[in-house]
C-alpha positions in Angstrom: 0.0 0.0 0.0 1.3 3.5 -0.8 -0.9 6.4 0.2 -4.6 6.7 -0.5 -4.5 8.4 -4.0 -3.5 7.3 -7.5 0.3 7.2 -8.0 1.8 8.7 -11.2 4.5 6.0 -11.1 4.8 2.6 -9.5 7.2 1.7 -6.7 8.8 -0.9 -9.0 9.5 1.8 -11.6 11.1 3.9 -9.0 13.2 1.0 -7.8 14.4 0.4 -11.3 15.3 4.1 -11.7 17.2 4.0 -8.4 19.2 0.8 -9.3 20.3 2.3 -12.5 22.0 5.1 -10.5 23.7 3.0 -7.9 26.9 2.2 -9.9 27.5 6.0 -10.3 26.8 6.7 -6.7 29.3 3.9 -5.6 31.9 5.2 -8.0 31.7 8.7 -6.6 31.5 7.6 -2.9 35.2 8.2 -2.2 35.1 11.6 -3.9 32.0 12.4 -1.9 34.0 11.9 1.2 36.9 13.9 0.0 34.7 16.8 -1.1 32.7 16.5 2.2 29.5 17.1 0.3 27.3 15.3 -2.3 28.6 15.9 -5.8 26.3 18.0 -8.1 26.2 15.1 -10.5 24.5 12.9 -8.0 22.0 15.5 -7.1 21.1 16.1 -10.8 20.7 12.4 -11.4 18.3 12.1 -8.5 16.3 15.0 -9.8 16.2 13.6 -13.4 14.8 10.3 -12.0 12.3 12.3 -9.9 13.4 10.4 -6.8 13.4 13.6 -4.8 9.7 14.1 -5.5 8.5 10.9 -3.8 7.4 12.7 -0.7 6.4 16.0 -2.3 2.6 16.6 -1.8 0.9 15.7 -5.0 -0.4 19.2 -5.7 3.2 20.5 -5.5 4.6 18.1 -8.1 4.7 14.9 -6.1 4.3 11.4 -7.5 1.3 10.4 -5.5 3.3 8.0 -3.4 4.0 7.6 0.3 6.6 6.6 2.9 6.7 3.0 1.9 8.0 3.9 -1.6 10.5 6.3 0.0 11.9 3.5 2.2 12.6 1.2 -0.8 14.6 4.0 -2.5 16.5 5.3 0.5 18.1 2.0 1.6 19.2 1.2 -1.9 20.9 4.6 -2.4 22.7 4.3 1.0 23.9 0.8 0.0 25.9 2.5 -2.8 27.0 5.7 -1.0 25.9 6.2 2.6 26.4 9.9 2.6 24.3 10.3 -0.5 21.6 8.1 0.9 21.6 10.0 4.2 21.3 13.5 2.6 18.6 12.3 0.2 16.6 10.8 3.0 16.8 13.9 5.3 16.0 16.4 2.5 13.1 14.3 1.2 11.4 13.9 4.6 11.3 17.7 4.8 9.1 17.6 1.7 6.8 15.3 3.6 6.7 17.6 6.7 6.1 20.7 4.6 2.8 19.2 3.5 1.6 19.6 7.1 2.6 23.3 7.2 0.5 26.4 6.3 -0.4 26.5 2.6 1.4 29.8 2.0 4.6 28.2 3.4 4.1 25.2 1.0 3.7 27.5 -2.0 7.0 29.2 -1.2 8.8 26.1 -0.2 8.0 24.2 -3.4 8.1 27.1 -5.8 11.2 26.0 -7.7 10.0 22.4 -8.0 13.2 20.4 -7.2 13.8 21.7 -3.7 16.6 20.7 -1.4 16.7 21.6 2.3 18.7 20.9 5.5 17.5 21.1 9.0 18.4 21.1 12.7 15.9 19.7 15.2 17.6 21.0 18.3 16.0 24.3 19.4 18.3 25.0 22.3 20.5 27.4 20.3 17.6 29.4 18.8 16.8 33.0 19.9 13.2 33.9 19.0 11.5 37.3 19.4 7.9 38.2 18.3 7.7 40.8 15.5 4.8 42.3 13.6 3.5 39.6 11.3 6.0 37.0 12.4 9.3 36.4 14.3 12.8 37.6 14.5 15.1 34.5 14.6 18.8 34.2 15.3 21.1 31.6 16.8 23.2 28.5 16.0 22.0 25.1 14.9 24.2 22.0 14.5 24.2 18.8 12.4 22.4 20.3 9.4 23.0 17.5 6.8 23.1 18.6 3.2 23.4 22.3 4.0 25.9 23.1 1.3 23.3 22.6 -1.5 20.2 23.5 0.4 17.6 26.1 -0.9 16.1 26.3 2.6 17.2 25.8 6.2 14.7 24.4 8.6 15.6 25.6 12.0 14.0 24.4 15.2 12.7 26.9 17.8 10.2 27.0 20.6 7.4 29.6 20.2 5.6 30.5 23.4 3.0 28.0 24.5 3.8 25.8 21.5 5.7 22.6 20.8 8.9 23.0 18.8 8.5 23.8 15.1 10.9 24.2 12.2 11.1 27.7 10.9 11.7 27.9 7.1 14.6 30.3 6.3 16.1 30.9 2.8 19.6 29.6 2.8 21.0 33.0 1.8 19.8 34.5 5.1 22.2 32.4 7.2 25.8 31.4 7.1 27.3 27.9 7.2 30.2 27.3 9.6 32.4 24.5 8.5 32.4 22.2 11.5 31.8 18.8 9.9 35.3 17.3 10.3 34.3 13.8 11.4 35.1 10.1 11.1 31.8 8.9 9.5 29.2 10.2 7.1 31.8 12.7 5.9 30.0 13.5 2.7 26.8 14.7 4.4 28.2 18.3 5.1 26.3 18.3 8.4 27.7 21.7 9.4 26.4 24.4 11.7 23.9 27.0 10.6 24.4 30.4 12.1 22.2 33.5 12.1 24.2 36.3 13.7 21.8 39.2 13.2 18.1 38.4 13.6 16.2 37.7 10.4 12.5 38.1 9.9 10.4 34.9 9.4 6.7 35.4 8.5 4.3 33.8 10.9 3.1 31.3 8.3 6.6 30.0 7.3 7.0 26.9 9.4 6.4 23.2 9.5 5.6 20.9 12.4 8.4 18.9 14.0 6.3 16.8 16.4 2.6 16.1 17.1 -0.3 14.4 15.4 -1.9 16.1 12.4 -4.7 13.9 10.9 -6.3 16.8 9.1 -3.5 16.4 6.6 -4.9 13.2 5.3 -7.9 14.8 3.6 -6.0 18.0 2.7 -3.2 16.1 0.9 -4.7 12.7 0.1 -1.7 11.0 1.8 -2.4 8.4 4.5 0.8 8.8 6.4 -0.3 12.3 7.4 -2.6 10.6 9.9 0.4 9.3 11.8 2.2 10.9 14.8 5.3 12.5 13.4 7.8 10.8 15.8 6.3 7.4 15.0 7.3 7.7 11.3 10.2 10.1 10.6 12.8 8.3 12.7 12.9 5.8 9.8 14.5 8.7 7.8 17.7 8.1 9.7 17.3 4.3 10.4 16.7 3.4 6.7 20.1 4.7 5.5 21.7 2.6 8.2 19.9 -0.5 6.8 21.3 0.5 3.4 24.8 0.8 4.8 24.6 -2.7 6.2 23.4 -3.9 2.8 26.3 -2.2 1.1 28.7 -3.8 3.6 27.2 -7.2 2.8 27.5 -6.6 -0.9 31.1 -5.5 -0.5 32.0 -8.5 1.7 30.5 -11.0 -0.7 32.3 -9.5 -3.7 35.6 -9.2 -1.9 35.5 -12.7 -0.4 34.9 -14.4 -3.7 38.4 -13.5 -4.9 40.2 -13.1 -1.5 43.1 -15.3 -0.7 44.8 -15.9 2.7 48.2 -14.3 3.1 50.2 -17.4 4.1 48.7 -20.2 2.1 46.8 -18.4 -0.6 43.8 -20.5 0.2 40.4 -19.2 -1.1 38.6 -17.4 1.7 35.3 -18.1 0.0 35.8 -21.8 1.1 36.1 -20.7 4.7 33.2 -21.8 6.9 33.5 -18.7 9.1 33.2 -16.3 6.1 30.1 -18.2 4.9 28.5 -18.0 8.3 29.2 -14.3 8.6 27.3 -13.9 5.3 24.4 -15.9 6.5 24.2 -14.1 9.8 24.4 -10.6 8.3 21.9 -11.4 5.6 19.4 -12.8 8.2 19.8 -9.7 10.3 19.3 -7.4 7.3 16.2 -9.3 6.2 14.8 -9.0 9.8 15.5 -5.2 9.9 13.9 -4.6 6.5 10.9 -6.8 7.4 10.4 -4.9 10.7 10.6 -1.6 8.9 8.2 -2.6 6.1 5.8 -4.0 8.6 5.7 -0.9 10.8 5.6 1.5 7.8 2.7 -0.5 6.3 0.8 -0.4 9.6 1.4 3.3 10.0 0.1 4.1 6.5 -2.9 1.9 6.8 -3.9 3.2 10.2 -3.1 6.8 9.3 -5.5 6.5 6.4 -8.2 5.3 8.7 -7.4 8.1 11.2 -6.9 5.6 13.9 -6.0 6.6 17.4 -2.4 5.9 18.4 -2.0 4.8 22.0 1.1 5.4 24.2 1.9 1.7 23.7 1.7 2.1 19.9 4.0 5.0 19.9 6.7 3.5 22.2 6.5 0.3 20.2 7.3 2.1 17.0 10.2 4.0 18.7 11.5 0.6 20.0 11.4 -0.8 16.5 13.4 2.1 15.1 16.2 1.5 17.6 16.1 -2.3 17.3 16.3 -2.2 13.5 19.3 0.1 13.9 21.0 -2.5 16.2 20.5 -5.2 13.7 22.0 -3.2 10.9 24.9 -1.8 12.9 25.9 -5.2 14.4 25.8 -6.8 10.9 28.0 -4.2 9.5 30.6 -4.4 12.3 30.7 -8.2 12.1 31.4 -8.1 8.4 34.0 -5.3 8.8 35.9 -7.3 11.4 35.9 -10.4 9.1 37.2 -8.4 6.1 40.9 -8.4 7.0 43.5 -5.7 7.1 43.3 -4.8 3.4 39.8 -3.5 4.0 41.3 -0.6 6.0 42.6 1.2 3.0 40.7 4.3 1.9 39.9 2.8 -1.5 38.2 -0.2 0.0 34.5 0.4 0.6 34.2 -1.7 3.7 36.1 0.8 5.9 33.6 3.5 4.8 30.6 1.3 5.6 32.1 0.6 9.0 32.7 4.3 9.8 29.4 5.4 8.4 27.4 2.8 10.2 29.1 3.9 13.4 28.1 7.5 12.7 24.6 6.7 11.8 24.0 4.6 14.9 25.0 7.5 17.2 21.8 9.4 16.4 19.2 10.0 19.1 16.6 8.0 17.3 18.8 4.9 17.2 19.5 4.9 21.0 18.4 1.4 22.1 18.8 2.2 25.8 16.4 5.2 25.6 13.8 3.5 23.5 13.9 0.2 25.3 13.5 1.9 28.7 10.6 4.0 27.4 8.8 0.9 26.0 9.3 -1.0 29.2 8.1 2.0 31.3 4.8 2.2 29.4 4.3 -1.5 29.5 4.6 -1.1 33.3 2.0 1.6 33.4 4.5 4.5 33.7 5.1 7.5 31.6 7.7 7.3 28.7 11.1 8.6 29.5 11.6 11.0 26.6 9.7 13.7 24.6 10.4 12.5 21.1 8.0 9.6 21.0 
């Protein structure tokens, strides 16, 4: 199931388009790291295949699809180039969130058609003052993936008596501070966004960051808009991690077929240990994907029916985000350890998958301790232990 309307393209067609692009993404993965940003060639290929329009609202040029189609594309892109998959995923989900914002904000946000954006969900560095017709906004926001090619910055802040929202700011009204010197996901350009002197943001130019907005189902004809935001969008960061693990498995299988031991030159492909690592990693990946697909399908179906989501529902989905992350991370690290010292070279993709999986698994939404505790607390009749649920 994908949405509640008529799609202009099938999911299978989108998967075919995606898979045609994967060799190019993989070939450019090392250069993506060295440039510390997604190459323009990759962005243009994504636009030409219309992959970046999967989560656009249909009336703003979207394809009439929903989050299940998006999932199938994201993990495949990340399997070829983790940084490209990460930035594509993050920017695309903003297009989904924009469909829940005021109509005037949507008109401006999607005005150029192929829109790219970066965000920061942490409001603690924001300074917000009321102004006639809107707000004056300044501050610093970190971890803004994809900022170097963004048309818009989506910056979290806390209006009075309101949950946090993302204010939509043109990228030329802020500056990027080059802070992203890191070990993993190097190509995501997840730098700091800084507004030194307050800029005016009209009162309508925002999109929701949390909450439950079922009115969006009828307004946009998209079933996932009937879902609590924190139950769905963490898949935006977990799905690339699943793709990273798939890329690691692909790399391990390809490398192992021709790999020889140093001392005896025996074929490593005949090694029972290598064969078992492949089986274990593949099973973990299948389980992670199955869990993701099951949850996303349930969310879309129930969102389209405008079901009520209980506390137990919400903490279960958050539990599953973190558990799928564990499966993908553990599979990647197991394969990396079994790949031998030659896989440490910069030109070998396995070391990139290992570092990128480590970086992806450090995200708040992937924290098993937090989500497992929250799930257990609600099952015991207590309140959950965090706000993002």
